[in-house]
Z-matrix of the N, CA and C atoms (Angstrom, degrees):
N
C 1 1.460
C 2 1.525 1 110.02
N 3 1.332 2 117.69 1 -39.93
C 4 1.465 3 120.36 2 178.88
C 5 1.521 4 111.52 3 -60.52
N 6 1.326 5 116.95 4 -42.44
C 7 1.466 6 120.46 5 179.59
C 8 1.524 7 110.77 6 -64.14
N 9 1.323 8 117.17 7 -40.64
C 10 1.465 9 121.23 8 178.48
C 11 1.534 10 110.83 9 -63.34
N 12 1.322 11 116.32 10 -45.13
C 13 1.463 12 120.64 11 179.26
C 14 1.529 13 111.42 12 -64.05
N 15 1.342 14 116.84 13 -41.20
C 16 1.468 15 120.15 14 179.30
C 17 1.531 16 110.65 15 -64.83
N 18 1.325 17 117.18 16 -41.95
C 19 1.471 18 120.56 17 178.52
C 20 1.517 19 111.05 18 -64.42
N 21 1.317 20 116.74 19 -41.42
C 22 1.461 21 120.74 20 178.56
C 23 1.532 22 110.94 21 -65.85
N 24 1.333 23 116.62 22 -40.49
C 25 1.466 24 120.34 23 178.46
C 26 1.525 25 110.54 24 -60.94
N 27 1.323 26 117.17 25 -43.53
C 28 1.469 27 120.62 26 177.16
C 29 1.524 28 111.23 27 -61.21
N 30 1.328 29 116.70 28 -41.06
C 31 1.466 30 120.71 29 -179.27
C 32 1.527 31 111.20 30 -65.12
N 33 1.341 32 117.50 31 -30.89
C 34 1.466 33 120.70 32 176.77
C 35 1.531 34 110.93 33 -57.33
N 36 1.315 35 116.64 34 -35.39
C 37 1.470 36 120.22 35 -176.81
C 38 1.522 37 112.76 36 -95.27
N 39 1.316 38 117.38 37 -28.59
C 40 1.472 39 120.28 38 179.39
C 41 1.524 40 112.17 39 -81.73
N 42 1.324 41 117.43 40 -36.21
C 43 1.462 42 121.85 41 -176.64
C 44 1.530 43 109.66 42 -140.75
N 45 1.336 44 117.59 43 68.01
C 46 1.464 45 119.84 44 -177.21
C 47 1.530 46 113.41 45 -62.56
N 48 1.334 47 117.92 46 -23.28
C 49 1.464 48 119.76 47 -179.82
C 50 1.530 49 111.75 48 -63.00
N 51 1.342 50 117.33 49 -24.18
C 52 1.462 51 121.35 50 177.92
C 53 1.532 52 110.64 51 -61.37
N 54 1.330 53 117.71 52 -31.98
C 55 1.464 54 123.09 53 -176.79
C 56 1.528 55 112.76 54 -99.54
N 57 1.312 56 118.24 55 -10.38
C 58 1.459 57 123.37 56 -171.91
C 59 1.527 58 113.33 57 -54.61
N 60 1.319 59 118.08 58 -45.15
C 61 1.459 60 121.07 59 -176.35
C 62 1.521 61 112.85 60 -74.56
N 63 1.315 62 117.42 61 -15.57
C 64 1.461 63 120.58 62 -176.74
C 65 1.530 64 111.57 63 -85.79
N 66 1.328 65 117.42 64 -13.21
C 67 1.467 66 120.40 65 177.75
C 68 1.531 67 107.52 66 -84.53
N 69 1.344 68 117.73 67 115.43
C 70 1.466 69 119.67 68 -177.94
C 71 1.526 70 111.87 69 -61.68
N 72 1.327 71 116.10 70 140.65
C 73 1.459 72 121.83 71 -178.71
C 74 1.517 73 113.61 72 -59.88
N 75 1.334 74 118.48 73 -31.83
C 76 1.463 75 120.68 74 -178.32
C 77 1.527 76 112.13 75 -68.40
N 78 1.337 77 118.01 76 -13.01
C 79 1.458 78 121.40 77 176.47
C 80 1.522 79 112.70 78 -91.81
N 81 1.319 80 117.59 79 -7.13
C 82 1.468 81 121.28 80 -169.17
C 83 1.522 82 112.98 81 -110.93
N 84 1.312 83 114.29 82 129.42
C 85 1.460 84 117.87 83 169.55
C 86 1.517 85 107.44 84 -87.87
N 87 1.311 86 115.88 85 166.72
C 88 1.462 87 120.94 86 -176.40
C 89 1.521 88 110.49 87 -63.63
N 90 1.335 89 116.47 88 134.00
C 91 1.456 90 121.16 89 178.47
C 92 1.519 91 109.67 90 -78.87
N 93 1.348 92 116.88 91 143.35
C 94 1.463 93 118.72 92 174.04
C 95 1.523 94 109.27 93 -57.73
N 96 1.322 95 116.86 94 148.13
C 97 1.464 96 121.08 95 -175.41
C 98 1.519 97 112.69 96 -57.31
N 99 1.349 98 118.35 97 -31.29
C 100 1.462 99 119.73 98 -179.70
C 101 1.530 100 112.55 99 -75.89
N 102 1.351 101 118.01 100 -10.70
C 103 1.456 102 121.38 101 177.78
C 104 1.520 103 112.37 102 -108.86
N 105 1.331 104 117.52 103 -2.23
C 106 1.461 105 121.20 104 -179.14
C 107 1.525 106 109.22 105 -64.42
N 108 1.326 107 117.75 106 155.36
C 109 1.452 108 120.88 107 -178.33
C 110 1.524 109 113.27 108 -57.34
N 111 1.321 110 117.23 109 -33.32
C 112 1.452 111 121.22 110 178.00
C 113 1.512 112 107.85 111 -151.64
N 114 1.310 113 118.28 112 136.05
C 115 1.458 114 122.30 113 -176.02
C 116 1.522 115 110.96 114 -52.46
N 117 1.338 116 115.78 115 131.95
C 118 1.447 117 121.05 116 176.11
C 119 1.518 118 115.00 117 81.83
N 120 1.339 119 118.66 118 2.41
C 121 1.451 120 121.47 119 -179.82
C 122 1.520 121 107.97 120 -117.15
N 123 1.325 122 117.52 121 125.20
C 124 1.451 123 122.93 122 179.94
C 125 1.528 124 109.22 123 -67.23
N 126 1.326 125 117.17 124 131.19
C 127 1.469 126 121.69 125 -176.02
C 128 1.518 127 112.46 126 -60.36
N 129 1.343 128 118.56 127 -32.51
C 130 1.452 129 120.57 128 -179.68
C 131 1.524 130 112.33 129 -75.52
N 132 1.332 131 117.60 130 -14.07
C 133 1.449 132 121.11 131 -177.23
C 134 1.516 133 111.86 132 -106.70
N 135 1.326 134 116.76 133 17.63
C 136 1.460 135 121.37 134 -177.31
C 137 1.511 136 109.20 135 -112.28
N 138 1.314 137 116.29 136 138.17
C 139 1.458 138 119.46 137 172.62
C 140 1.509 139 108.30 138 -122.97
N 141 1.310 140 116.19 139 127.75
C 142 1.461 141 119.86 140 176.67
C 143 1.515 142 107.47 141 -96.71
N 144 1.301 143 117.45 142 116.38
C 145 1.455 144 122.84 143 178.78
C 146 1.523 145 107.79 144 -76.05
N 147 1.343 146 118.84 145 120.09
C 148 1.461 147 120.89 146 -179.25
C 149 1.522 148 113.25 147 -58.43
N 150 1.332 149 118.02 148 -21.38
C 151 1.461 150 121.28 149 -179.87
C 152 1.519 151 112.61 150 -89.25
N 153 1.332 152 118.13 151 -5.58
C 154 1.464 153 121.22 152 -176.90
C 155 1.519 154 109.90 153 -116.94
N 156 1.323 155 115.64 154 159.29
C 157 1.465 156 121.17 155 178.77
C 158 1.515 157 111.97 156 -94.47
N 159 1.309 158 118.06 157 -0.83
C 160 1.456 159 120.94 158 -175.69
C 161 1.514 160 110.65 159 -117.84
N 162 1.328 161 114.98 160 159.17
C 163 1.451 162 121.70 161 175.07
C 164 1.522 163 106.67 162 -96.48
N 165 1.324 164 116.42 163 129.49
C 166 1.456 165 121.27 164 -174.96
C 167 1.514 166 109.45 165 -107.37
N 168 1.348 167 118.43 166 122.99
C 169 1.459 168 119.17 167 177.20
C 170 1.525 169 110.25 168 -71.55
N 171 1.313 170 115.50 169 144.08
C 172 1.448 171 120.15 170 178.65
C 173 1.520 172 109.54 171 -104.51
N 174 1.325 173 118.18 172 169.28
C 175 1.462 174 120.39 173 -179.79
C 176 1.516 175 111.07 174 -59.16
N 177 1.322 176 115.93 175 150.78
C 178 1.460 177 121.14 176 -179.69
C 179 1.523 178 110.61 177 -62.45
N 180 1.328 179 116.07 178 142.98
C 181 1.453 180 121.10 179 178.11
C 182 1.520 181 109.42 180 -76.69
N 183 1.301 182 115.07 181 151.98
C 184 1.454 183 121.18 182 179.76
C 185 1.517 184 107.44 183 -120.15
N 186 1.333 185 115.90 184 137.20
C 187 1.456 186 122.29 185 177.64
C 188 1.518 187 107.11 186 -110.95
N 189 1.320 188 116.89 187 134.48
C 190 1.449 189 121.20 188 177.96
C 191 1.517 190 108.25 189 -100.54
N 192 1.313 191 117.02 190 133.54
C 193 1.452 192 121.19 191 -178.60
C 194 1.512 193 110.58 192 -155.94
N 195 1.320 194 115.10 193 -160.31
C 196 1.459 195 121.16 194 -178.32
C 197 1.523 196 109.43 195 -116.73
N 198 1.324 197 116.28 196 141.45
C 199 1.458 198 120.97 197 176.11
C 200 1.520 199 108.51 198 -79.59
N 201 1.337 200 116.44 199 176.70
C 202 1.465 201 120.29 200 178.38
C 203 1.520 202 111.10 201 -61.00
N 204 1.326 203 116.80 202 -30.03
C 205 1.464 204 121.34 203 -179.30
C 206 1.524 205 111.88 204 -83.26
N 207 1.347 206 117.75 205 0.47
C 208 1.452 207 121.08 206 179.59
C 209 1.513 208 113.61 207 82.73
N 210 1.341 209 117.19 208 18.60
C 211 1.452 210 122.06 209 179.73
C 212 1.528 211 108.63 210 -97.29
N 213 1.348 212 117.38 211 132.82
C 214 1.466 213 118.45 212 177.85
C 215 1.531 214 110.79 213 -60.14
N 216 1.329 215 115.75 214 139.79
C 217 1.462 216 120.08 215 179.65
C 218 1.516 217 109.80 216 -146.95
N 219 1.325 218 115.55 217 159.37
C 220 1.460 219 122.77 218 174.70
C 221 1.518 220 107.16 219 -113.93
N 222 1.345 221 116.66 220 138.57
C 223 1.461 222 120.87 221 178.88
C 224 1.520 223 108.31 222 -146.58
N 225 1.333 224 117.49 223 158.49
C 226 1.469 225 119.54 224 178.65
C 227 1.525 226 110.93 225 -61.19
N 228 1.309 227 116.43 226 143.11
C 229 1.468 228 120.97 227 177.27
C 230 1.513 229 109.30 228 -59.49
N 231 1.325 230 115.68 229 144.01
C 232 1.456 231 120.55 230 178.73
C 233 1.510 232 113.33 231 92.15
N 234 1.337 233 117.97 232 -0.47
C 235 1.460 234 120.39 233 176.38
C 236 1.503 235 108.16 234 -110.28
N 237 1.319 236 116.56 235 147.15
C 238 1.458 237 118.90 236 179.16
C 239 1.507 238 108.25 237 -83.47
N 240 1.316 239 115.11 238 151.71
C 241 1.456 240 119.28 239 -177.48
C 242 1.502 241 111.60 240 -128.13
N 243 1.300 242 116.67 241 102.72
C 244 1.448 243 120.87 242 174.36
C 245 1.512 244 112.62 243 67.83
N 246 1.304 245 115.27 244 -163.72
C 247 1.452 246 121.58 245 -175.42
C 248 1.511 247 111.91 246 -68.26
N 249 1.311 248 116.89 247 -30.10
C 250 1.458 249 119.72 248 -176.36
C 251 1.516 250 112.92 249 -80.75
N 252 1.328 251 118.05 250 -28.13
C 253 1.459 252 121.00 251 -178.11
C 254 1.514 253 110.56 252 64.03
N 255 1.310 254 116.31 253 176.11
C 256 1.456 255 118.37 254 179.60
C 257 1.511 256 113.06 255 -121.82
N 258 1.328 257 117.94 256 -1.50
C 259 1.455 258 120.12 257 176.82
C 260 1.510 259 113.71 258 64.72
N 261 1.322 260 118.26 259 23.99
C 262 1.457 261 119.62 260 -177.23
C 263 1.511 262 111.36 261 -78.14
N 264 1.326 263 115.40 262 167.34
C 265 1.455 264 121.40 263 -177.45
C 266 1.520 265 111.55 264 -62.18
N 267 1.323 266 117.68 265 -24.14
C 268 1.446 267 120.32 266 -178.91
C 269 1.512 268 113.77 267 -79.56
N 270 1.333 269 118.28 268 -14.61
C 271 1.453 270 120.68 269 -179.47
C 272 1.518 271 110.00 270 -76.77
N 273 1.347 272 117.63 271 133.37
C 274 1.453 273 118.66 272 176.78
C 275 1.525 274 110.44 273 -61.12
N 276 1.292 275 116.04 274 141.25
C 277 1.457 276 120.64 275 178.31
C 278 1.520 277 113.60 276 81.33
N 279 1.313 278 118.03 277 3.13
C 280 1.461 279 121.24 278 178.95
C 281 1.519 280 109.06 279 -119.43
N 282 1.347 281 118.05 280 90.26
C 283 1.456 282 120.26 281 -176.67
C 284 1.510 283 111.59 282 -70.60
N 285 1.308 284 114.55 283 161.08
C 286 1.448 285 120.20 284 173.09
C 287 1.503 286 114.29 285 90.36
N 288 1.300 287 115.10 286 -162.79
C 289 1.456 288 124.11 287 -174.96
C 290 1.517 289 107.40 288 -110.80
N 291 1.322 290 116.65 289 146.44
C 292 1.453 291 120.74 290 175.14
C 293 1.512 292 108.87 291 -113.10
N 294 1.321 293 115.65 292 142.19
C 295 1.464 294 118.07 293 176.00
C 296 1.525 295 109.07 294 -76.44
N 297 1.327 296 117.45 295 -177.74
C 298 1.467 297 120.89 296 -174.83
C 299 1.524 298 112.79 297 -62.21
N 300 1.321 299 118.51 298 -25.24
C 301 1.463 300 120.20 299 178.24
C 302 1.515 301 111.34 300 -82.55
N 303 1.346 302 117.40 301 -5.17
C 304 1.459 303 120.67 302 -179.94
C 305 1.515 304 113.03 303 93.31
N 306 1.325 305 118.47 304 0.14
C 307 1.455 306 122.06 305 -179.82
C 308 1.522 307 109.50 306 -79.82
N 309 1.340 308 118.11 307 125.45
C 310 1.470 309 119.51 308 178.69
C 311 1.528 310 110.56 309 -62.87
N 312 1.326 311 116.62 310 141.48
C 313 1.458 312 120.71 311 178.00
C 314 1.520 313 109.19 312 -98.21
N 315 1.326 314 117.54 313 125.23
C 316 1.466 315 120.91 314 -175.31
C 317 1.525 316 114.13 315 -69.19
N 318 1.323 317 118.50 316 -18.66
C 319 1.460 318 120.92 317 -178.74
C 320 1.520 319 112.70 318 -83.58
N 321 1.325 320 117.82 319 -5.61
C 322 1.467 321 121.99 320 -177.40
C 323 1.526 322 109.64 321 -79.66
N 324 1.342 323 115.89 322 77.21
C 325 1.454 324 120.52 323 -175.88
C 326 1.522 325 113.13 324 -103.26
N 327 1.348 326 116.57 325 -15.08
C 328 1.468 327 120.43 326 179.46
C 329 1.527 328 109.05 327 -138.20
N 330 1.315 329 115.54 328 162.55
C 331 1.458 330 119.98 329 174.37
C 332 1.528 331 108.77 330 -77.26
N 333 1.307 332 116.45 331 166.99
C 334 1.463 333 121.24 332 178.46
C 335 1.530 334 110.39 333 -58.33
N 336 1.327 335 117.15 334 -43.90
C 337 1.461 336 121.21 335 178.64
C 338 1.517 337 112.54 336 -62.21
N 339 1.328 338 116.92 337 -38.64
C 340 1.466 339 120.34 338 178.29
C 341 1.530 340 111.19 339 -67.07
N 342 1.346 341 117.30 340 -40.02
C 343 1.470 342 120.06 341 177.09
C 344 1.523 343 110.47 342 -60.77
N 345 1.339 344 116.16 343 -41.55
C 346 1.464 345 120.34 344 -179.76
C 347 1.529 346 110.26 345 -63.82
N 348 1.333 347 116.82 346 -44.28
C 349 1.465 348 120.79 347 179.96
C 350 1.535 349 111.41 348 -64.76
N 351 1.330 350 117.25 349 -43.74
C 352 1.471 351 120.69 350 -179.96
C 353 1.528 352 110.55 351 -63.71
N 354 1.336 353 117.00 352 -42.80
C 355 1.464 354 118.02 353 179.81
C 356 1.528 355 110.82 354 -66.64
N 357 1.340 356 117.58 355 -32.73
C 358 1.467 357 120.60 356 174.95
C 359 1.519 358 111.54 357 -64.24
N 360 1.330 359 116.62 358 -41.84
C 361 1.470 360 120.60 359 177.85
C 362 1.534 361 111.35 360 -65.38
N 363 1.324 362 116.26 361 -39.70
C 364 1.469 363 120.12 362 178.02
C 365 1.522 364 110.35 363 -63.16
N 366 1.335 365 116.62 364 -43.01
C 367 1.464 366 119.61 365 179.21
C 368 1.525 367 111.17 366 -65.14
N 369 1.328 368 117.57 367 -38.02
C 370 1.466 369 120.37 368 177.33
C 371 1.533 370 110.44 369 -63.78
N 372 1.327 371 116.39 370 -43.73
C 373 1.460 372 120.47 371 177.38
C 374 1.518 373 112.21 372 -63.21
N 375 1.335 374 115.87 373 -39.13
C 376 1.469 375 119.93 374 178.67
C 377 1.527 376 111.22 375 -66.61
N 378 1.321 377 116.80 376 -36.72
C 379 1.470 378 120.31 377 177.89
C 380 1.526 379 110.37 378 -59.70
N 381 1.321 380 116.62 379 -42.10
C 382 1.464 381 121.20 380 178.45
C 383 1.529 382 110.36 381 -71.61
N 384 1.338 383 116.45 382 -43.13
C 385 1.463 384 121.29 383 -178.22
C 386 1.512 385 113.85 384 -59.56
N 387 1.333 386 117.36 385 -33.14
C 388 1.461 387 120.15 386 178.45
C 389 1.531 388 112.29 387 -71.63
N 390 1.310 389 117.05 388 -21.43
C 391 1.466 390 120.94 389 -179.67
C 392 1.527 391 112.89 390 -85.11
N 393 1.315 392 117.58 391 -17.37
C 394 1.465 393 122.23 392 -178.34
C 395 1.535 394 108.36 393 -94.86
N 396 1.327 395 117.73 394 116.11
C 397 1.473 396 119.84 395 -176.09
C 398 1.530 397 114.03 396 -54.67
N 399 1.315 398 117.73 397 -37.35
C 400 1.465 399 120.51 398 -177.09
C 401 1.535 400 112.65 399 -68.05
N 402 1.320 401 118.34 400 -25.15
C 403 1.466 402 121.09 401 -177.47
C 404 1.528 403 112.87 402 -111.12
N 405 1.303 404 117.30 403 1.93
C 406 1.469 405 121.13 404 -172.31
C 407 1.528 406 112.96 405 -60.65
N 408 1.324 407 118.28 406 -46.84
C 409 1.472 408 120.41 407 -177.58
C 410 1.524 409 110.91 408 -65.64
N 411 1.299 410 117.02 409 -46.83
C 412 1.468 411 121.30 410 178.74
C 413 1.528 412 110.33 411 -60.50
N 414 1.332 413 116.59 412 -44.33
C 415 1.463 414 120.85 413 -179.45
C 416 1.517 415 111.56 414 -65.57
N 417 1.322 416 118.13 415 -41.13
C 418 1.467 417 121.15 416 178.92
C 419 1.526 418 110.85 417 -62.11
N 420 1.329 419 116.66 418 -38.79
C 421 1.464 420 120.65 419 175.83
C 422 1.526 421 110.26 420 -64.24
N 423 1.329 422 116.84 421 -43.70
C 424 1.459 423 121.10 422 178.62
C 425 1.523 424 112.59 423 -64.37
N 426 1.326 425 116.98 424 -38.65
C 427 1.470 426 120.97 425 179.24
C 428 1.532 427 109.43 426 -66.56
N 429 1.324 428 116.75 427 -38.62
C 430 1.467 429 120.17 428 176.48
C 431 1.527 430 109.94 429 -60.02
N 432 1.321 431 116.61 430 -47.80
C 433 1.468 432 120.85 431 179.00
C 434 1.530 433 111.19 432 -63.52
N 435 1.336 434 116.66 433 -39.37
C 436 1.467 435 120.93 434 179.73
C 437 1.530 436 110.64 435 -62.02
N 438 1.333 437 117.51 436 -47.23
C 439 1.467 438 120.22 437 179.28
C 440 1.528 439 111.23 438 -64.11
N 441 1.331 440 116.70 439 -36.59
C 442 1.468 441 119.50 440 176.78
C 443 1.524 442 110.40 441 -64.00
N 444 1.335 443 116.96 442 -40.86
C 445 1.471 444 120.52 443 177.91
C 446 1.525 445 111.06 444 -67.25
N 447 1.319 446 117.13 445 -39.20
C 448 1.466 447 120.37 446 178.59
C 449 1.535 448 111.22 447 -62.96
N 450 1.325 449 116.64 448 -27.15
C 451 1.460 450 119.92 449 179.22
C 452 1.527 451 110.77 450 -59.71
N 453 1.327 452 116.91 451 -37.35
C 454 1.474 453 120.25 452 177.80
C 455 1.530 454 110.59 453 -59.92
N 456 1.314 455 117.10 454 -40.53
C 457 1.460 456 120.71 455 177.99
C 458 1.514 457 112.17 456 -66.47
N 459 1.331 458 116.73 457 -38.54
C 460 1.463 459 120.64 458 178.33
C 461 1.528 460 110.93 459 -67.32
N 462 1.317 461 116.87 460 -38.66
C 463 1.471 462 120.37 461 177.59
C 464 1.524 463 110.11 462 -65.82
N 465 1.338 464 117.60 463 -42.82
C 466 1.459 465 121.05 464 178.27
C 467 1.527 466 110.86 465 -63.01
N 468 1.324 467 117.35 466 -42.13
C 469 1.471 468 120.81 467 178.64
C 470 1.524 469 110.74 468 -64.17
N 471 1.322 470 117.35 469 -39.51
C 472 1.460 471 121.21 470 178.34
C 473 1.527 472 110.57 471 -66.01
N 474 1.318 473 116.91 472 -41.02
C 475 1.471 474 121.56 473 177.96
C 476 1.526 475 110.22 474 -60.76
N 477 1.338 476 117.04 475 -45.25
C 478 1.468 477 120.56 476 179.03
C 479 1.523 478 111.71 477 -67.91
N 480 1.341 479 117.19 478 -35.13
C 481 1.466 480 120.34 479 179.91
C 482 1.525 481 111.43 480 -63.80
N 483 1.332 482 116.88 481 -34.07
C 484 1.460 483 120.51 482 179.21
C 485 1.531 484 111.63 483 -91.31
N 486 1.314 485 117.26 484 3.46
C 487 1.460 486 121.66 485 176.33
C 488 1.523 487 111.07 486 -81.40
N 489 1.327 488 116.54 487 -176.90
C 490 1.463 489 120.53 488 -176.24
C 491 1.529 490 114.30 489 -64.27
N 492 1.327 491 118.01 490 -24.82
C 493 1.466 492 120.07 491 -178.37
C 494 1.523 493 112.93 492 -99.37
N 495 1.329 494 117.93 493 2.41
C 496 1.458 495 121.52 494 179.90
C 497 1.517 496 111.60 495 -79.00
N 498 1.315 497 115.68 496 153.04
C 499 1.464 498 120.98 497 179.51
C 500 1.531 499 109.35 498 -108.95
N 501 1.320 500 115.66 499 167.63
C 502 1.467 501 120.17 500 177.69
C 503 1.528 502 110.78 501 -61.60
N 504 1.328 503 116.85 502 -39.36
C 505 1.461 504 120.76 503 178.62
C 506 1.525 505 112.22 504 -63.47
N 507 1.343 506 116.86 505 -41.46
C 508 1.461 507 120.69 506 177.95
C 509 1.525 508 110.69 507 -64.79
N 510 1.331 509 116.70 508 -42.91
C 511 1.471 510 119.64 509 179.34
C 512 1.524 511 110.55 510 -60.03
N 513 1.322 512 117.01 511 -43.91
C 514 1.463 513 120.90 512 -179.62
C 515 1.531 514 110.87 513 -65.18
N 516 1.330 515 116.54 514 -48.26
C 517 1.468 516 120.76 515 -177.34
C 518 1.525 517 112.06 516 -61.75
N 519 1.329 518 117.00 517 -47.06
C 520 1.464 519 119.37 518 -175.63
C 521 1.523 520 112.16 519 -76.58
N 522 1.324 521 117.35 520 -28.44
C 523 1.460 522 120.02 521 174.82
C 524 1.530 523 109.75 522 -65.68
N 525 1.331 524 117.25 523 -35.24
C 526 1.468 525 120.91 524 178.63
C 527 1.529 526 112.19 525 -79.32
N 528 1.338 527 117.97 526 -33.80
C 529 1.470 528 120.65 527 -175.88
C 530 1.519 529 113.36 528 -74.07
N 531 1.325 530 117.87 529 -38.34
C 532 1.464 531 120.92 530 -174.76
C 533 1.531 532 113.89 531 -58.83
N 534 1.322 533 120.04 532 -47.43
C 535 1.478 534 118.85 533 -177.43
C 536 1.528 535 114.39 534 -61.52
N 537 1.319 536 118.23 535 -21.80
C 538 1.468 537 120.13 536 179.26
C 539 1.526 538 112.41 537 -68.14
N 540 1.320 539 117.88 538 -17.99
C 541 1.464 540 120.25 539 -179.62
C 542 1.528 541 111.36 540 -65.62
N 543 1.324 542 117.42 541 -37.59
C 544 1.472 543 120.49 542 -177.09
C 545 1.533 544 111.76 543 -61.60
N 546 1.340 545 119.87 544 -52.36
C 547 1.467 546 117.34 545 178.57
C 548 1.524 547 113.15 546 -64.68
N 549 1.326 548 118.13 547 -31.28
C 550 1.468 549 120.15 548 177.69
C 551 1.524 550 111.03 549 -65.48
N 552 1.323 551 116.42 550 -42.75
C 553 1.473 552 120.80 551 178.01
C 554 1.531 553 109.85 552 -62.84
N 555 1.321 554 116.62 553 -47.10
C 556 1.473 555 120.44 554 -179.54
C 557 1.525 556 111.40 555 -64.00
N 558 1.315 557 117.37 556 -39.66
C 559 1.465 558 121.47 557 179.04
C 560 1.528 559 110.32 558 -63.51
N 561 1.335 560 116.84 559 -47.99
C 562 1.467 561 120.34 560 179.76
C 563 1.526 562 110.62 561 -61.44
N 564 1.333 563 117.22 562 -41.85
C 565 1.468 564 120.54 563 179.70
C 566 1.529 565 111.08 564 -66.12
N 567 1.336 566 116.81 565 -36.84
C 568 1.461 567 119.45 566 179.60
C 569 1.530 568 110.83 567 -67.13
N 570 1.316 569 118.05 568 -32.49
C 571 1.464 570 120.15 569 175.56
C 572 1.516 571 110.92 570 -63.93
N 573 1.310 572 116.84 571 -37.08
C 574 1.460 573 122.36 572 179.08
C 575 1.510 574 109.82 573 -65.67
N 576 1.333 575 117.05 574 -44.79
C 577 1.460 576 121.01 575 -178.37
C 578 1.533 577 111.24 576 -66.10
N 579 1.327 578 117.59 577 -43.89
C 580 1.470 579 120.79 578 179.64
C 581 1.514 580 110.54 579 -60.62
N 582 1.309 581 116.21 580 -40.00
C 583 1.451 582 121.04 581 -178.91
C 584 1.522 583 110.24 582 -68.59
N 585 1.327 584 117.50 583 -36.90
C 586 1.460 585 121.68 584 -179.25
C 587 1.524 586 111.12 585 -65.91
N 588 1.334 587 118.05 586 -31.56
C 589 1.470 588 121.54 587 -178.56
C 590 1.523 589 112.21 588 -74.95
N 591 1.333 590 117.75 589 -24.07
C 592 1.471 591 120.42 590 -174.77
C 593 1.500 592 111.88 591 -72.31
């Protein structure tokens, strides 16, 4: 398990795009333009096809809201709409990420790239923690919880892959990746139990 975690941690930094689609959008605040996957393309509106070497921009998102006169209207995401505004990430003074209705999401505390880097660091720490007898049980419990949490990201990625903007490559990749979470969770939990018996 330590070797697997160490290899995965290295991959987080060598090929972060491999993990990009697995980080749910509601956890991500808008990335600065100099860190976006491609200049001028919003990171939340990009899909990387696992079968292609390029990042493909998707159509602009639309936010539905009310105009100043109280009439329903549609406008591009990131623009304010009337007196009420939409609270999206593009509005000045409104940090974080906004969902499709324009409501800011409170969990959007880091960019997608930052989430990938933090999870890589956690996996590296867990790889070491499993090797130290004094921390092995605690680390095995944490790794079990980590894999369970990662399952939510895999489910979200699979849902998006089968959505209108998903590609055949994304559907194949995420359909294959999700089932691996179950044996990883069971393996991590079994390490905890074996350690508890000793």
